[in-house]
All heavy atoms as an XYZ file, in Angstrom:
910
protein
N     -64.363    126.014    -85.206
C     -64.556    124.589    -85.130
C     -65.496    124.296    -83.975
O     -65.097    124.400    -82.821
C     -63.225    123.887    -84.921
C     -62.286    124.033    -86.073
S     -60.894    122.951    -85.834
C     -60.047    123.308    -87.327
N     -66.692    123.948    -84.287
C     -67.721    123.773    -83.272
C     -67.533    122.505    -82.456
O     -67.649    122.508    -81.248
C     -69.086    123.787    -83.930
N     -67.239    121.399    -83.098
C     -67.126    120.121    -82.406
C     -65.711    119.916    -81.881
O     -64.739    120.134    -82.586
C     -67.481    118.983    -83.368
O     -67.181    117.748    -82.774
N     -65.611    119.497    -80.637
C     -64.291    119.258    -80.053
C     -63.751    117.862    -80.359
O     -62.637    117.549    -80.027
C     -64.329    119.479    -78.539
C     -64.382    120.925    -78.171
C     -63.106    121.630    -78.569
C     -63.140    123.096    -78.245
N     -61.987    123.805    -78.707
N     -64.549    117.003    -81.008
C     -64.046    115.670    -81.322
C     -63.124    115.715    -82.530
O     -62.189    114.946    -82.623
C     -65.193    114.707    -81.591
O     -65.773    114.972    -82.850
N     -63.394    116.622    -83.457
C     -62.606    116.795    -84.673
C     -62.525    115.520    -85.510
O     -61.690    115.408    -86.390
C     -61.185    117.290    -84.368
C     -61.172    118.594    -83.650
C     -60.897    118.657    -82.294
C     -61.461    119.766    -84.313
C     -60.904    119.867    -81.625
C     -61.470    120.984    -83.654
C     -61.187    121.027    -82.304
N     -63.353    114.554    -85.205
C     -63.325    113.288    -85.936
C     -63.930    113.467    -87.324
O     -64.957    114.125    -87.478
C     -64.080    112.218    -85.179
N     -63.280    112.884    -88.341
C     -63.853    112.947    -89.685
C     -65.111    112.078    -89.751
O     -65.316    111.196    -88.914
C     -62.742    112.384    -90.572
C     -61.877    111.591    -89.666
C     -62.018    112.179    -88.296
N     -65.949    112.321    -90.755
C     -67.170    111.529    -90.907
C     -66.842    110.057    -91.068
O     -67.501    109.202    -90.510
C     -67.976    112.040    -92.105
C     -68.592    113.389    -91.861
C     -69.349    113.894    -93.054
C     -69.845    115.310    -92.773
N     -70.401    115.950    -93.930
N     -65.832    109.765    -91.859
C     -65.334    108.395    -92.007
C     -63.867    108.390    -91.618
O     -63.058    109.056    -92.259
C     -65.504    107.912    -93.450
C     -66.952    107.681    -93.836
C     -67.076    107.029    -95.199
O     -66.205    106.212    -95.563
O     -68.037    107.357    -95.892
N     -63.555    107.671    -90.582
C     -62.181    107.644    -90.089
C     -61.259    106.940    -91.086
O     -61.527    105.807    -91.487
C     -62.127    106.935    -88.745
N     -60.190    107.610    -91.493
C     -59.245    106.966    -92.408
C     -58.398    105.933    -91.667
O     -58.243    106.010    -90.444
C     -58.379    108.128    -92.889
C     -58.424    109.110    -91.764
C     -59.791    108.966    -91.152
N     -57.900    104.973    -92.403
C     -56.962    104.016    -91.820
C     -55.596    104.684    -91.796
O     -55.015    104.958    -92.842
C     -56.908    102.730    -92.651
C     -58.165    101.876    -92.607
C     -58.062    100.726    -93.599
C     -58.375    101.334    -91.196
N     -55.123    104.985    -90.608
C     -53.849    105.673    -90.470
C     -52.764    104.710    -90.027
O     -53.009    103.792    -89.249
C     -53.968    106.813    -89.453
C     -54.938    107.933    -89.830
C     -55.078    108.924    -88.676
C     -54.493    108.639    -91.092
N     -51.561    104.939    -90.540
C     -50.401    104.159    -90.138
C     -49.931    104.633    -88.767
O     -50.216    105.767    -88.369
C     -49.269    104.343    -91.155
C     -49.647    103.832    -92.517
O     -50.357    102.843    -92.649
N     -49.194    104.516    -93.547
N     -49.191    103.778    -88.050
C     -48.608    104.247    -86.786
C     -47.728    105.471    -87.059
O     -47.053    105.534    -88.085
C     -47.769    103.062    -86.309
C     -48.350    101.878    -87.009
C     -48.864    102.389    -88.329
N     -47.729    106.448    -86.158
C     -46.909    107.654    -86.367
C     -45.432    107.308    -86.486
O     -44.934    106.420    -85.793
C     -47.163    108.490    -85.114
C     -48.400    107.939    -84.508
C     -48.488    106.506    -84.920
N     -44.749    108.014    -87.371
C     -43.307    107.835    -87.549
C     -42.581    109.009    -86.914
O     -43.122    110.114    -86.834
C     -42.953    107.740    -89.026
C     -43.501    106.501    -89.702
C     -43.085    106.451    -91.154
C     -43.666    105.221    -91.834
N     -43.354    105.211    -93.270
N     -41.343    108.765    -86.506
C     -40.520    109.798    -85.891
C     -39.310    110.109    -86.775
O     -38.280    110.541    -86.292
C     -40.076    109.333    -84.503
C     -39.539    110.469    -83.661
O     -39.977    111.611    -83.854
O     -38.656    110.209    -82.813
N     -39.452    109.886    -88.069
C     -38.358    110.096    -89.010
C     -37.947    111.568    -89.000
O     -38.798    112.447    -89.178
C     -38.804    109.700    -90.430
O     -39.277    108.353    -90.402
C     -37.672    109.839    -91.426
N     -36.655    111.847    -88.805
C     -36.230    113.249    -88.838
C     -36.238    113.793    -90.268
O     -35.743    113.135    -91.190
C     -34.811    113.226    -88.268
C     -34.365    111.820    -88.331
C     -35.572    110.945    -88.445
N     -36.828    114.966    -90.438
C     -36.854    115.636    -91.740
C     -36.276    117.029    -91.565
O     -36.672    117.762    -90.654
C     -38.285    115.742    -92.271
C     -38.999    114.427    -92.560
C     -40.487    114.663    -92.771
C     -38.410    113.782    -93.789
N     -35.375    117.406    -92.439
C     -34.804    118.749    -92.373
C     -35.790    119.757    -92.957
O     -36.643    119.396    -93.780
C     -33.495    118.808    -93.167
O     -33.771    118.662    -94.553
N     -35.689    121.003    -92.546
C     -36.550    122.026    -93.155
C     -36.382    122.100    -94.677
O     -37.356    122.335    -95.394
C     -36.091    123.322    -92.480
C     -35.549    122.872    -91.158
C     -34.899    121.541    -91.443
N     -35.173    121.848    -95.177
C     -34.959    121.900    -96.632
C     -35.660    120.735    -97.331
O     -36.196    120.897    -98.432
C     -33.475    121.933    -96.976
O     -32.821    120.780    -96.516
N     -35.698    119.563    -96.697
C     -36.435    118.440    -97.284
C     -37.934    118.712    -97.244
O     -38.642    118.471    -98.223
C     -36.113    117.128    -96.561
C     -36.821    115.954    -97.166
N     -36.331    115.290    -98.262
C     -38.000    115.362    -96.855
C     -37.185    114.327    -98.603
N     -38.201    114.351    -97.762
N     -38.413    119.236    -96.120
C     -39.832    119.579    -96.001
C     -40.228    120.556    -97.112
O     -41.286    120.404    -97.722
C     -40.115    120.185    -94.627
C     -41.542    120.669    -94.370
C     -42.540    119.521    -94.443
C     -41.621    121.362    -93.013
N     -39.385    121.522    -97.404
C     -39.679    122.524    -98.435
C     -39.872    121.891    -99.816
O     -40.634    122.403   -100.636
C     -38.570    123.570    -98.481
N     -39.208    120.776   -100.071
C     -39.356    120.074   -101.353
C     -40.700    119.345   -101.443
O     -41.128    118.965   -102.526
C     -38.221    119.070   -101.545
C     -36.865    119.713   -101.698
C     -35.777    118.658   -101.785
C     -34.398    119.309   -101.795
N     -33.329    118.306   -101.738
N     -41.357    119.171   -100.318
C     -42.624    118.432   -100.254
C     -43.802    119.400   -100.280
O     -44.717    119.325    -99.469
C     -42.645    117.564    -98.999
S     -41.326    116.347    -98.948
N     -43.765    120.313   -101.245
C     -44.773    121.372   -101.324
C     -45.832    121.142   -102.398
O     -46.613    122.029   -102.710
C     -44.102    122.724   -101.541
C     -43.386    122.826   -102.879
O     -43.330    121.823   -103.630
O     -42.882    123.924   -103.178
N     -45.835    119.948   -102.974
C     -46.841    119.628   -103.987
C     -46.466    120.046   -105.394
O     -47.205    119.770   -106.337
N     -45.332    120.695   -105.555
C     -44.915    121.160   -106.882
C     -44.015    120.177   -107.615
O     -43.787    120.342   -108.808
C     -44.202    122.516   -106.777
C     -45.157    123.619   -106.409
O     -46.235    123.741   -106.981
N     -44.777    124.419   -105.432
N     -43.505    119.184   -106.908
C     -42.607    118.199   -107.507
C     -43.257    116.826   -107.421
O     -43.415    116.282   -106.317
C     -41.245    118.187   -106.775
O     -40.730    119.516   -106.753
C     -40.257    117.271   -107.474
N     -43.648    116.252   -108.569
C     -44.369    114.973   -108.553
C     -43.639    113.835   -107.843
O     -44.275    112.947   -107.302
C     -44.565    114.654   -110.034
C     -44.469    115.964   -110.734
C     -43.505    116.787   -109.926
N     -42.320    113.869   -107.804
C     -41.580    112.779   -107.170
C     -41.536    112.895   -105.638
O     -41.021    112.006   -104.968
C     -40.157    112.708   -107.734
O     -39.479    113.927   -107.507
N     -42.078    113.968   -105.100
C     -42.125    114.158   -103.654
C     -43.584    114.166   -103.185
O     -44.459    114.657   -103.890
C     -41.486    115.498   -103.247
C     -39.987    115.486   -103.269
C     -39.290    115.819   -104.427
C     -39.251    115.151   -102.139
C     -37.905    115.819   -104.461
C     -37.861    115.145   -102.155
C     -37.196    115.482   -103.321
O     -35.830    115.472   -103.339
N     -43.834    113.684   -101.967
C     -45.186    113.787   -101.404
C     -45.467    115.232   -101.002
O     -44.584    116.089   -101.079
C     -45.111    112.874   -100.170
C     -43.671    112.881    -99.790
C     -42.890    113.028   -101.073
N     -46.671    115.491   -100.557
C     -47.032    116.814   -100.061
C     -47.186    116.729    -98.545
O     -47.970    115.926    -98.039
C     -48.348    117.308   -100.700
O     -48.200    117.276   -102.118
C     -48.671    118.728   -100.265
N     -46.401    117.540    -97.852
C     -46.385    117.519    -96.395
C     -46.751    118.888    -95.828
O     -46.456    119.927    -96.419
C     -44.987    117.182    -95.865
C     -44.505    115.767    -96.092
C     -43.158    115.466    -95.966
C     -45.364    114.728    -96.415
C     -42.679    114.172    -96.144
C     -44.897    113.432    -96.598
C     -43.555    113.167    -96.459
O     -43.088    111.889    -96.641
N     -47.360    118.866    -94.645
C     -47.583    120.061    -93.831
C     -47.115    119.703    -92.423
O     -47.460    118.629    -91.910
C     -49.071    120.478    -93.799
C     -49.304    121.597    -92.783
C     -49.552    120.906    -95.170
N     -46.347    120.587    -91.814
C     -45.906    120.360    -90.436
C     -46.631    121.303    -89.485
O     -46.938    122.444    -89.838
C     -44.401    120.559    -90.324
N     -46.911    120.774    -88.298
C     -47.522    121.555    -87.226
C     -46.736    121.265    -85.955
O     -46.617    120.106    -85.553
C     -49.005    121.190    -87.023
C     -49.794    121.412    -88.310
C     -49.603    122.001    -85.873
C     -51.222    120.903    -88.243
N     -46.185    122.302    -85.353
C     -45.371    122.172    -84.138
C     -44.292    121.113    -84.325
O     -44.005    120.333    -83.427
C     -46.248    121.876    -82.917
C     -47.208    123.009    -82.599
S     -48.176    122.784    -81.092
C     -49.273    121.438    -81.574
N     -43.722    121.059    -85.526
C     -42.628    120.144    -85.812
C     -43.045    118.758    -86.262
O     -42.221    117.992    -86.743
N     -44.304    118.407    -86.122
C     -44.800    117.103    -86.544
C     -45.248    117.205    -87.996
O     -45.996    118.111    -88.360
C     -45.970    116.651    -85.655
O     -45.489    116.517    -84.306
C     -46.545    115.312    -86.117
N     -44.782    116.261    -88.824
C     -45.030    116.321    -90.267
C     -46.156    115.369    -90.657
O     -46.115    114.175    -90.356
C     -43.752    115.977    -91.060
C     -44.001    116.095    -92.558
C     -42.593    116.886    -90.637
N     -47.152    115.919    -91.342
C     -48.315    115.170    -91.820
C     -48.257    115.028    -93.331
O     -47.931    115.994    -94.038
C     -49.610    115.900    -91.440
C     -49.835    116.017    -89.964
C     -49.349    117.107    -89.259
C     -50.527    115.031    -89.273
C     -49.558    117.225    -87.887
C     -50.746    115.140    -87.907
C     -50.253    116.235    -87.206
N     -48.605    113.848    -93.832
C     -48.675    113.610    -95.274
C     -50.087    113.954    -95.746
O     -51.035    113.224    -95.485
C     -48.345    112.155    -95.589
C     -48.267    111.874    -97.078
O     -48.760    112.697    -97.885
O     -47.711    110.827    -97.446
N     -50.207    115.065    -96.458
C     -51.503    115.536    -96.956
C     -51.635    115.320    -98.463
O     -52.487    115.928    -99.112
C     -51.733    117.026    -96.602
C     -51.758    117.211    -95.084
C     -50.681    117.921    -97.232
N     -50.809    114.428    -99.003
C     -50.739    114.212   -100.452
C     -52.091    113.938   -101.105
O     -52.328    114.362   -102.225
C     -49.796    113.052   -100.774
O     -48.488    113.340   -100.341
N     -52.976    113.253   -100.436
C     -54.259    112.892   -101.035
C     -55.297    113.996   -101.041
O     -56.372    113.828   -101.599
N     -54.996    115.121   -100.445
C     -55.968    116.206   -100.337
C     -55.609    117.323   -101.320
O     -54.594    117.995   -101.161
C     -56.007    116.743    -98.909
C     -57.133    117.721    -98.682
O     -57.575    118.404    -99.591
N     -57.586    117.808    -97.437
N     -56.454    117.531   -102.311
C     -56.175    118.529   -103.351
C     -56.147    119.960   -102.814
O     -55.641    120.861   -103.484
C     -57.206    118.440   -104.493
O     -58.516    118.621   -103.944
C     -57.118    117.098   -105.204
N     -56.652    120.187   -101.607
C     -56.600    121.532   -101.024
C     -55.161    122.002   -100.817
O     -54.900    123.201   -100.761
C     -57.356    121.570    -99.703
N     -54.215    121.046   -100.722
C     -52.808    121.384   -100.505
C     -51.991    121.312   -101.798
O     -50.806    121.587   -101.795
C     -52.206    120.470    -99.435
C     -52.941    120.610    -98.131
C     -53.952    119.723    -97.783
C     -52.680    121.668    -97.275
C     -54.665    119.872    -96.612
C     -53.395    121.831    -96.092
C     -54.381    120.926    -95.772
O     -55.098    121.090    -94.611
N     -52.635    120.960   -102.895
C     -51.987    120.905   -104.210
C     -51.706    122.328   -104.688
O     -52.228    123.302   -104.123
C     -52.893    120.169   -105.195
N     -50.877    122.481   -105.735
C     -50.505    123.826   -106.193
C     -51.660    124.793   -106.451
O     -51.517    125.985   -106.218
C     -49.705    123.544   -107.456
C     -49.044    122.233   -107.164
C     -50.102    121.443   -106.418
N     -52.806    124.308   -106.884
C     -53.938    125.198   -107.116
C     -54.938    125.189   -105.968
O     -56.000    125.803   -106.065
C     -54.665    124.806   -108.417
C     -53.813    125.083   -109.640
O     -53.009    126.035   -109.603
O     -53.950    124.342   -110.630
N     -54.597    124.517   -104.873
C     -55.524    124.365   -103.758
C     -55.570    125.573   -102.832
O     -54.619    126.364   -102.753
N     -56.663    125.673   -102.108
C     -56.882    126.802   -101.200
C     -55.856    126.866   -100.070
O     -55.566    127.948    -99.555
C     -58.289    126.711   -100.610
N     -55.285    125.715    -99.693
C     -54.345    125.681    -98.575
C     -52.925    125.330    -99.007
O     -52.113    124.924    -98.181
C     -54.839    124.704    -97.501
C     -56.204    125.074    -96.992
C     -57.269    124.193    -97.109
C     -56.439    126.315    -96.412
C     -58.536    124.546    -96.659
C     -57.703    126.674    -95.968
C     -58.742    125.789    -96.096
O     -59.977    126.132    -95.652
N     -52.632    125.520   -100.274
C     -51.283    125.227   -100.773
C     -50.221    126.041   -100.047
O     -49.075    125.608    -99.916
C     -51.198    125.456   -102.284
C     -49.853    125.146   -102.828
N     -48.957    126.113   -103.203
C     -49.229    123.960   -103.027
C     -47.843    125.545   -103.614
N     -47.980    124.232   -103.512
N     -50.584    127.184    -99.538
C     -49.645    128.055    -98.821
C     -48.980    127.309    -97.658
O     -47.850    127.603    -97.281
C     -50.357    129.342    -98.328
C     -49.356    130.374    -97.828
C     -51.386    129.038    -97.252
C     -48.654    131.110    -98.900
N     -49.664    126.306    -97.091
C     -49.122    125.551    -95.964
C     -48.193    124.408    -96.396
O     -47.427    123.897    -95.585
C     -50.251    124.941    -95.127
C     -51.241    125.932    -94.587
C     -52.587    125.613    -94.547
C     -50.852    127.166    -94.101
C     -53.522    126.500    -94.036
C     -51.776    128.074    -93.591
C     -53.120    127.736    -93.561
N     -48.301    123.981    -97.646
C     -47.568    122.802    -98.119
C     -46.061    123.049    -98.113
O     -45.581    124.100    -98.539
C     -48.039    122.419    -99.517
N     -45.332    122.061    -97.609
C     -43.880    122.136    -97.572
C     -43.339    123.021    -96.463
O     -42.165    123.372    -96.463
N     -44.193    123.359    -95.503
C     -43.782    124.265    -94.427
C     -44.291    123.760    -93.079
O     -45.237    123.008    -93.010
C     -44.373    125.660    -94.649
C     -43.964    126.335    -95.932
C     -44.696    127.659    -96.087
C     -44.395    128.307    -97.416
N     -45.164    127.731    -98.506
N     -43.663    124.263    -92.024
C     -44.261    124.155    -90.704
C     -45.131    125.397    -90.593
O     -44.635    126.515    -90.460
C     -43.202    124.131    -89.599
C     -43.822    123.870    -88.231
O     -44.919    124.414    -87.961
O     -43.216    123.137    -87.435
N     -46.419    125.212    -90.691
C     -47.375    126.316    -90.760
C     -48.007    126.623    -89.406
O     -49.098    127.182    -89.338
C     -48.454    125.984    -91.789
N     -47.319    126.298    -88.335
C     -47.880    126.435    -86.990
C     -48.446    127.825    -86.716
O     -49.584    127.961    -86.268
C     -46.825    126.107    -85.935
O     -46.426    124.762    -86.046
N     -47.669    128.843    -86.970
C     -48.116    130.205    -86.642
C     -49.342    130.587    -87.471
O     -50.308    131.142    -86.945
C     -46.992    131.209    -86.840
C     -47.320    132.584    -86.318
C     -46.109    133.519    -86.346
N     -46.302    134.632    -85.447
C     -45.995    134.653    -84.169
N     -45.463    133.593    -83.599
N     -46.214    135.723    -83.434
N     -49.316    130.291    -88.758
C     -50.444    130.628    -89.627
C     -51.716    129.916    -89.173
O     -52.790    130.525    -89.140
C     -50.127    130.275    -91.071
N     -51.609    128.655    -88.823
C     -52.784    127.922    -88.366
C     -53.314    128.491    -87.051
O     -54.515    128.656    -86.883
C     -52.463    126.435    -88.238
C     -52.239    125.721    -89.576
C     -51.612    124.356    -89.360
C     -53.544    125.601    -90.343
N     -52.418    128.818    -86.138
C     -52.833    129.384    -84.860
C     -53.555    130.716    -85.042
O     -54.495    131.029    -84.318
C     -51.624    129.563    -83.950
N     -53.099    131.482    -86.032
C     -53.681    132.801    -86.294
C     -54.830    132.747    -87.300
O     -55.397    133.785    -87.648
C     -52.595    133.748    -86.821
C     -51.428    134.036    -85.874
C     -50.350    134.833    -86.604
C     -51.914    134.766    -84.633
N     -55.130    131.555    -87.801
C     -56.139    131.389    -88.863
C     -55.807    132.299    -90.045
O     -56.657    132.996    -90.588
C     -57.549    131.682    -88.342
O     -57.868    130.795    -87.293
N     -54.534    132.255    -90.437
C     -54.016    133.141    -91.480
C     -53.597    132.362    -92.721
O     -53.042    131.268    -92.619
C     -52.799    133.906    -90.938
O     -52.135    134.607    -91.968
N     -53.843    132.940    -93.872
C     -53.357    132.381    -95.138
C     -52.240    133.246    -95.716
O     -51.925    133.150    -96.897
C     -54.510    132.265    -96.146
C     -55.573    131.226    -95.810
C     -56.748    131.335    -96.769
C     -54.987    129.821    -95.838
N     -51.613    134.060    -94.892
C     -50.528    134.927    -95.340
C     -49.215    134.150    -95.327
O     -48.893    133.456    -94.355
C     -50.389    136.139    -94.424
C     -51.586    137.059    -94.446
C     -51.386    138.197    -93.464
C     -52.597    139.095    -93.408
N     -52.449    140.127    -92.361
N     -48.443    134.301    -96.414
C     -47.165    133.588    -96.533
C     -46.234    133.910    -95.363
O     -45.541    133.020    -94.855
C     -46.499    133.933    -97.865
N     -46.222    135.154    -94.915
C     -45.302    135.538    -93.842
C     -45.661    134.896    -92.503
O     -44.827    134.836    -91.599
C     -45.219    137.062    -93.700
C     -46.514    137.733    -93.317
C     -47.344    138.231    -94.502
O     -47.162    137.721    -95.633
O     -48.182    139.115    -94.298
N     -46.880    134.395    -92.367
C     -47.277    133.713    -91.129
C     -46.982    132.215    -91.159
O     -47.104    131.547    -90.127
C     -48.764    133.937    -90.850
C     -49.070    135.369    -90.445
O     -48.173    136.037    -89.885
O     -50.201    135.823    -90.698
N     -46.626    131.680    -92.312
C     -46.332    130.240    -92.436
C     -44.920    129.978    -91.950
O     -43.969    129.873    -92.727
C     -46.513    129.776    -93.876
S     -48.222    129.716    -94.382
N     -44.806    129.904    -90.642
C     -43.501    129.669    -90.021
C     -43.700    128.884    -88.728
O     -44.799    128.855    -88.177
C     -42.760    130.981    -89.807
C     -43.485    132.020    -89.012
C     -42.712    133.345    -89.038
N     -42.916    134.082    -87.818
C     -43.632    135.199    -87.750
N     -44.194    135.692    -88.826
N     -43.762    135.817    -86.592
N     -42.633    128.271    -88.244
C     -42.781    127.347    -87.117
C     -42.910    127.988    -85.742
O     -43.321    127.319    -84.804
C     -41.518    126.493    -87.193
C     -40.524    127.341    -87.898
C     -41.305    128.198    -88.851
N     -42.567    129.257    -85.586
C     -42.587    129.829    -84.239
C     -44.011    130.164    -83.798
O     -44.759    130.805    -84.511
C     -41.673    131.060    -84.144
C     -41.997    132.120    -85.179
O     -42.102    131.777    -86.362
O     -42.162    133.300    -84.798
N     -44.354    129.670    -82.637
C     -45.697    129.850    -82.093
C     -45.705    130.045    -80.578
O     -46.713    130.416    -80.000
C     -46.578    128.641    -82.436
C     -45.983    127.345    -81.971
C     -45.142    126.540    -82.690
C     -46.126    126.721    -80.705
N     -44.760    125.453    -81.937
C     -45.352    125.543    -80.715
C     -46.834    127.057    -79.558
C     -45.266    124.698    -79.624
C     -46.753    126.207    -78.460
C     -45.972    125.033    -78.504
N     -44.576    129.829    -79.932
C     -44.514    129.845    -78.478
C     -44.901    131.187    -77.872
O     -45.355    131.253    -76.728
C     -43.112    129.440    -77.991
C     -42.762    127.993    -78.283
C     -42.129    127.803    -79.659
O     -42.071    128.753    -80.464
O     -41.690    126.674    -79.932
N     -44.741    132.284    -78.628
C     -45.031    133.614    -78.105
C     -46.504    134.010    -78.252
O     -46.893    135.100    -77.842
C     -44.159    134.658    -78.810
C     -44.452    134.755    -80.300
O     -44.704    133.707    -80.929
O     -44.413    135.879    -80.840
N     -47.303    133.146    -78.820
C     -48.712    133.470    -79.057
C     -49.530    133.421    -77.766
O     -49.144    132.771    -76.791
C     -49.307    132.501    -80.080
C     -48.688    132.568    -81.478
C     -49.226    131.440    -82.343
C     -48.947    133.917    -82.122
N     -50.669    134.072    -77.803
C     -51.590    134.063    -76.661
C     -52.179    132.665    -76.472
O     -52.222    131.865    -77.412
C     -52.711    135.077    -76.893
N     -52.648    132.381    -75.274
C     -53.216    131.063    -74.967
C     -54.353    130.699    -75.912
O     -54.486    129.542    -76.312
C     -53.697    131.003    -73.521
C     -52.541    130.957    -72.527
O     -51.393    130.677    -72.944
O     -52.791    131.198    -71.333
N     -55.181    131.673    -76.262
C     -56.302    131.413    -77.177
C     -55.792    130.905    -78.526
O     -56.324    129.943    -79.081
C     -57.109    132.705    -77.363
C     -58.252    132.586    -78.329
C     -58.961    133.927    -78.503
C     -59.945    133.857    -79.642
N     -60.494    135.148    -80.003
N     -54.732    131.524    -79.041
C     -54.166    131.099    -80.320
C     -53.469    129.752    -80.202
O     -53.519    128.930    -81.118
C     -53.215    132.183    -80.847
C     -53.976    133.442    -81.235
C     -53.131    134.691    -81.226
O     -52.090    134.736    -80.525
O     -53.522    135.651    -81.915
N     -52.845    129.503    -79.065
C     -52.224    128.191    -78.840
C     -53.290    127.098    -78.823
O     -53.050    125.992    -79.311
C     -51.433    128.182    -77.534
C     -50.153    128.987    -77.611
C     -49.430    128.988    -76.277
C     -48.169    129.822    -76.344
N     -47.501    129.915    -75.037
N     -54.464    127.399    -78.280
C     -55.551    126.420    -78.279
C     -56.028    126.150    -79.700
O     -56.302    125.007    -80.065
C     -56.715    126.877    -77.402
C     -57.824    125.836    -77.306
C     -57.329    124.499    -76.774
O     -56.733    124.435    -75.711
N     -57.551    123.424    -77.520
N     -56.118    127.199    -80.512
C     -56.489    127.017    -81.925
C     -55.461    126.116    -82.608
O     -55.820    125.196    -83.344
C     -56.601    128.379    -82.653
C     -56.753    128.186    -84.161
C     -57.761    129.180    -82.095
N     -54.184    126.347    -82.333
C     -53.128    125.515    -82.919
C     -53.260    124.067    -82.463
O     -53.158    123.141    -83.275
C     -51.760    126.084    -82.535
C     -50.553    125.330    -83.074
C     -50.569    125.252    -84.604
C     -49.271    125.995    -82.589
N     -53.516    123.854    -81.183
C     -53.707    122.491    -80.679
C     -54.911    121.818    -81.329
O     -54.880    120.623    -81.618
C     -53.851    122.493    -79.153
C     -52.534    122.714    -78.457
O     -51.485    122.314    -78.945
N     -52.572    123.370    -77.318
N     -55.965    122.604    -81.552
C     -57.141    122.062    -82.239
C     -56.793    121.636    -83.659
O     -57.240    120.585    -84.121
C     -58.280    123.084    -82.252
C     -58.898    123.320    -80.876
O     -58.620    122.543    -79.938
O     -59.657    124.302    -80.749
N     -55.997    122.448    -84.359
C     -55.572    122.072    -85.714
C     -54.712    120.810    -85.684
O     -54.847    119.937    -86.539
C     -54.810    123.216    -86.388
C     -55.711    124.212    -87.026
C     -55.864    125.526    -86.690
C     -56.609    123.976    -88.128
N     -56.799    126.111    -87.506
C     -57.267    125.188    -88.392
C     -56.920    122.860    -88.895
C     -58.226    125.314    -89.407
C     -57.863    122.993    -89.903
C     -58.505    124.194    -90.150
N     -53.838    120.702    -84.687
C     -53.004    119.499    -84.570
C     -53.899    118.267    -84.412
O     -53.702    117.250    -85.073
C     -52.037    119.626    -83.385
C     -51.065    118.484    -83.310
C     -49.836    118.566    -83.927
C     -51.395    117.319    -82.636
C     -48.938    117.502    -83.878
C     -50.517    116.252    -82.580
C     -49.283    116.348    -83.210
N     -54.899    118.372    -83.551
C     -55.833    117.259    -83.356
C     -56.573    116.939    -84.646
O     -56.706    115.771    -85.029
C     -56.836    117.598    -82.234
O     -56.103    117.830    -81.023
C     -57.836    116.480    -82.027
N     -57.046    117.980    -85.326
C     -57.757    117.811    -86.598
C     -56.888    117.045    -87.597
O     -57.337    116.062    -88.197
C     -58.125    119.200    -87.142
C     -58.853    119.185    -88.450
C     -60.232    119.107    -88.498
C     -58.165    119.277    -89.655
C     -60.918    119.113    -89.714
C     -58.835    119.283    -90.874
C     -60.213    119.193    -90.904
N     -55.642    117.468    -87.790
C     -54.741    116.806    -88.736
C     -54.436    115.377    -88.295
O     -54.380    114.459    -89.117
C     -53.427    117.595    -88.869
C     -53.453    118.668    -89.920
C     -54.267    119.781    -89.777
C     -52.663    118.571    -91.051
C     -54.288    120.777    -90.735
C     -52.680    119.560    -92.020
C     -53.495    120.668    -91.867
N     -54.218    115.173    -86.993
C     -53.822    113.849    -86.511
C     -54.917    112.803    -86.690
O     -54.637    111.603    -86.719
C     -53.375    113.912    -85.051
O     -54.456    114.221    -84.215
N     -56.159    113.248    -86.839
C     -57.253    112.309    -87.067
C     -57.498    112.031    -88.547
O     -58.334    111.194    -88.889
C     -58.535    112.843    -86.414
C     -58.454    112.831    -84.895
C     -59.718    113.359    -84.266
C     -59.618    113.348    -82.766
N     -60.010    112.096    -82.166
N     -56.759    112.729    -89.418
C     -56.993    112.607    -90.861
C     -55.780    112.207    -91.689
O     -55.929    111.638    -92.763
C     -57.515    113.941    -91.403
C     -58.940    114.212    -91.010
C     -59.340    115.652    -91.220
N     -60.752    115.836    -90.931
C     -61.269    115.891    -89.719
N     -60.479    115.789    -88.656
N     -62.558    116.042    -89.520
N     -54.598    112.530    -91.210
C     -53.389    112.358    -92.020
C     -52.317    111.581    -91.261
O     -52.185    111.721    -90.050
C     -52.810    113.728    -92.426
C     -53.805    114.611    -93.134
C     -54.301    115.757    -92.518
C     -54.266    114.301    -94.405
C     -55.214    116.574    -93.157
C     -55.191    115.118    -95.048
C     -55.660    116.249    -94.418
O     -56.564    117.054    -95.055
N     -51.550    110.802    -92.016
C     -50.454    110.053    -91.429
C     -49.347    110.990    -90.963
O     -48.987    111.938    -91.665
C     -49.884    109.057    -92.443
C     -50.767    107.871    -92.635
O     -51.201    107.240    -91.674
N     -51.070    107.546    -93.883
N     -48.829    110.703    -89.789
C     -47.647    111.415    -89.277
C     -46.430    110.680    -89.831
O     -46.252    109.481    -89.590
C     -47.633    111.439    -87.742
C     -48.810    112.269    -87.237
C     -46.300    111.972    -87.225
C     -48.987    112.253    -85.724
N     -45.624    111.408    -90.593
C     -44.488    110.784    -91.283
C     -43.134    111.173    -90.722
O     -42.113    110.664    -91.175
C     -44.547    111.070    -92.804
C     -45.772    110.419    -93.431
C     -44.525    112.568    -93.085
N     -43.113    112.073    -89.755
C     -41.825    112.449    -89.181
C     -41.884    113.710    -88.348
O     -42.964    114.230    -88.051
N     -40.683    114.181    -88.011
C     -40.516    115.377    -87.208
C     -39.495    116.278    -87.891
O     -38.470    115.802    -88.367
C     -39.998    115.017    -85.800
C     -40.932    114.136    -84.997
C     -42.169    114.873    -84.549
O     -42.143    116.040    -84.197
N     -43.313    114.182    -84.585
N     -39.775    117.582    -87.908
C     -38.813    118.523    -88.475
C     -37.685    118.703    -87.484
O     -37.917    118.988    -86.313
C     -39.462    119.886    -88.786
C     -38.432    120.853    -89.358
C     -40.635    119.727    -89.739
N     -36.475    118.509    -87.964
C     -35.278    118.707    -87.140
C     -34.235    119.417    -87.973
O     -33.974    119.027    -89.108
C     -34.749    117.357    -86.659
C     -35.761    116.627    -85.793
C     -35.129    115.689    -84.830
N     -36.144    115.070    -83.982
C     -36.673    113.877    -84.214
N     -36.287    113.163    -85.240
N     -37.577    113.402    -83.395
N     -33.669    120.453    -87.399
C     -32.650    121.242    -88.123
C     -31.384    120.441    -88.362
O     -31.075    119.509    -87.701
C     -32.330    122.501    -87.335
């Protein structure tokens, strides 16, 4: 990611962030496979609604992240299913910076709809 602004070409109208608690089991249902549920991706426990982006749909390139806290995978720039998990605290500073960059990227594009809480 060359630019540190991470701003989209056209800024979307975003709702104020929500702090609604979501369980990991509810988040898992928001994987784009069930039409009655939105599509969510969580980063460091913060849940983003990515429903409008086909990249997270069942046939999309980033569907692996849908319905999960994909913090570790994003930090590692990985598309491996085993990396799509919430633990990231043990990563190197460089990877933590990549994760923070992804958080910024998502926060400028997608509504924050809640927080993952066990």
